[in-house]
C-alpha positions as CSV (number, residue, x, y, z in Angstrom):
1,M,0.0,0.0,0.0
2,A,1.4,3.4,-1.0
3,V,2.0,5.9,1.8
4,T,0.3,9.2,1.2
5,H,2.1,12.5,1.5
6,M,-0.2,13.4,4.5
7,Q,0.8,10.1,6.2
8,E,4.4,10.9,5.6
9,L,4.0,14.3,7.3
10,R,2.1,12.7,10.2
11,D,4.9,10.2,10.7
12,R,7.5,12.9,10.5
13,L,5.4,15.0,13.0
14,T,5.1,12.1,15.6
15,G,8.8,11.2,15.1
16,I,9.7,14.8,16.1
17,F,7.6,14.5,19.2
18,E,9.1,11.2,20.2
19,R,12.6,12.5,19.8
20,S,12.0,15.7,21.7
21,G,12.2,13.9,25.1
22,W,10.0,16.2,27.2
23,L,7.1,16.2,24.8
24,G,7.2,12.4,24.3
25,D,6.9,12.0,28.0
26,L,4.1,14.6,28.2
27,F,2.1,12.5,25.7
28,E,2.7,9.3,27.7
29,R,1.2,10.9,30.8
30,A,-1.5,13.2,29.4
31,G,-4.0,10.3,28.9
32,S,-4.2,9.8,32.7
33,L,-6.0,13.2,33.1
34,G,-9.4,11.6,32.9
35,P,-11.9,9.6,30.9
36,Y,-12.4,12.5,28.4
37,P,-11.3,12.7,24.8
38,Y,-8.3,15.1,24.8
39,Y,-5.5,16.5,22.6
40,I,-2.3,18.3,23.3
41,G,-2.7,21.2,20.9
42,A,-1.5,24.2,19.1
43,G,1.6,26.2,20.2
44,C,3.9,23.7,21.9
45,L,3.4,21.2,19.1
46,V,3.9,23.8,16.3
47,Q,6.9,25.3,18.1
48,T,8.6,21.9,18.7
49,V,8.4,21.3,15.0
50,W,9.7,24.7,14.2
51,N,12.6,24.1,16.6
52,E,13.5,20.8,14.9
53,L,13.3,22.4,11.4
54,T,15.4,25.4,12.3
55,G,18.0,23.6,14.5
56,R,17.0,25.1,17.8
57,P,16.8,23.4,21.2
58,P,13.5,21.5,21.6
59,M,12.0,23.9,24.2
60,H,13.1,27.1,22.6
61,G,10.4,29.8,22.6
62,I,7.7,27.6,24.2
63,S,5.9,29.4,26.9
64,D,3.2,26.9,27.8
65,V,1.5,23.6,26.9
66,D,-2.1,23.5,25.8
67,I,-4.1,20.4,26.7
68,V,-7.8,20.5,25.6
69,Y,-10.5,18.0,26.5
70,F,-14.2,17.8,26.0
71,D,-16.8,17.1,28.7
72,D,-20.2,18.5,27.9
73,A,-21.8,16.6,30.8
74,D,-20.5,19.0,33.4
75,L,-19.8,22.6,32.3
76,S,-19.0,23.9,35.7
77,Y,-15.8,25.8,36.5
78,E,-15.4,23.4,39.5
79,A,-15.3,20.3,37.3
80,E,-12.8,21.9,34.9
81,N,-10.7,23.1,37.8
82,E,-10.4,19.5,39.2
83,V,-8.8,18.5,35.9
84,V,-6.6,21.6,36.0
85,E,-5.4,20.8,39.5
86,Q,-4.7,17.1,38.5
87,G,-2.7,18.4,35.6
88,K,-0.6,20.7,37.8
89,R,0.4,17.8,39.9
90,L,1.0,15.5,36.9
91,F,3.2,18.0,35.0
92,A,4.7,19.9,38.0
93,E,8.3,19.5,36.8
94,L,7.8,21.2,33.4
95,P,9.5,24.6,33.1
96,F,6.4,26.2,31.8
97,P,2.7,26.1,32.7
98,V,0.2,23.6,31.3
99,D,-3.0,25.2,30.3
100,I,-5.9,22.7,30.5
101,K,-9.3,23.8,29.1
102,N,-12.6,22.0,28.7
103,Q,-13.6,23.1,25.1
104,A,-17.2,22.3,25.9
105,R,-17.4,25.3,28.2
106,V,-15.3,27.9,26.2
107,H,-18.5,29.7,25.1
108,L,-19.1,30.6,28.7
109,W,-16.0,32.7,29.2
110,Y,-14.9,33.6,25.6
111,P,-17.2,36.6,25.1
112,G,-16.0,38.2,28.4
113,R,-12.4,37.8,27.6
114,F,-12.4,38.6,23.8
115,G,-15.6,40.5,23.3
116,V,-16.9,38.1,20.6
117,G,-19.8,35.7,21.0
118,L,-19.2,32.0,20.5
119,T,-21.5,29.2,19.7
120,P,-20.9,26.1,22.0
121,Y,-18.5,23.7,20.3
122,A,-20.1,20.3,19.4
123,S,-16.8,18.4,19.7
124,L,-13.2,18.8,20.5
125,E,-12.4,18.8,16.8
126,A,-14.9,21.6,16.2
127,A,-12.9,23.7,18.7
128,I,-9.6,22.9,17.0
129,D,-11.2,23.9,13.7
130,S,-11.4,27.5,15.0
131,W,-7.9,28.0,16.3
132,P,-6.1,31.1,15.0
133,T,-3.8,29.8,12.3
134,T,-3.8,26.9,9.9
135,A,-0.6,25.4,11.3
136,S,-1.7,25.8,14.9
137,S,-5.1,24.2,14.3
138,L,-3.5,20.9,15.4
139,G,-4.4,18.4,18.1
140,V,-2.4,15.2,18.8
141,R,-2.7,12.5,21.4
142,K,-1.0,9.1,22.0
143,E,-3.5,6.3,22.5
144,A,-3.1,3.6,25.1
145,D,-2.0,1.2,22.4
146,G,0.9,3.5,21.4
147,S,-0.8,4.7,18.2
148,W,-1.0,8.4,17.4
149,Q,-4.2,10.4,16.8
150,V,-3.5,13.5,14.7
151,Y,-6.2,16.0,14.0
152,A,-5.1,18.7,11.5
153,P,-8.1,20.1,9.7
154,F,-5.9,22.3,7.4
155,G,-3.3,19.6,6.9
156,L,0.4,19.8,7.9
157,E,1.9,21.6,4.9
158,D,1.9,25.1,6.4
159,L,3.5,23.7,9.5
160,F,6.4,22.0,7.7
161,R,6.9,24.9,5.3
162,L,7.2,27.4,8.3
163,I,4.1,29.3,7.1
164,V,1.8,31.2,9.4
165,R,-1.5,31.7,7.7
166,P,-4.7,33.0,9.4
167,N,-7.7,30.8,10.1
168,K,-10.4,33.4,10.0
169,S,-13.1,31.4,11.5
170,L,-12.7,33.1,14.9
171,V,-9.5,35.1,15.3
172,T,-9.5,38.8,14.6
173,E,-6.9,40.4,12.3
174,S,-5.2,42.2,15.2
175,A,-5.0,39.1,17.3
176,Y,-3.6,37.1,14.4
177,F,-0.9,39.7,13.7
178,A,0.0,39.9,17.5
179,K,0.5,36.2,17.6
180,A,2.3,36.1,14.3
181,E,4.7,38.9,15.3
182,K,5.5,37.2,18.6
183,W,6.3,33.9,16.8
184,K,8.3,35.7,14.1
185,S,10.5,37.3,16.8
186,R,11.4,33.8,18.1
187,W,11.6,32.0,14.7
188,P,12.7,34.6,12.1
189,E,12.5,31.9,9.4
190,L,8.7,32.0,9.5
191,T,6.8,33.4,6.6
192,V,3.8,35.3,7.9
193,M,1.0,35.5,5.4
194,P,-1.1,38.7,5.1
195,W,-4.6,38.7,6.4
196,Q,-6.1,38.9,2.9
197,T,-4.8,35.6,1.5
């Protein structure tokens, strides 16, 4: 059976994570957070790949780890906070914070923080579909059997080509450029695409 280009990129992606040391260990432990579907997502994954591609140390430029899960049976802050506290204990030795969010309850706080209304997400994947860039719309988890689950609704091409492109489904133009400029200062090799692409 022929291996597709997307499968080659997925294999390359997961190989980078396994070789990174700290991130491979994070994937091994993240599944113990609870019975919920989860992904490690966005920034730390993308930045680990950029570090590999540009010859930088694995943790260069990473300021936090995002772990997202989906529990629409209990939307209370208290339930989410239990998972957050469990994560603090589980990942206490990391040199940066782990940000754990129940994507089923984002619509409850997003308007107050960002001034934009948000329809409740129907799934974890629906949340990832709305993340600010095509490359960072990425969720990955390692299953109990050792297999990898990669969710990349816009593919992996932009990630491996060091392209930052807006995903306009939710992010504002100013928020996109603020994020892109911060990344470009840490990884000057990035190509930041204009808003009108």
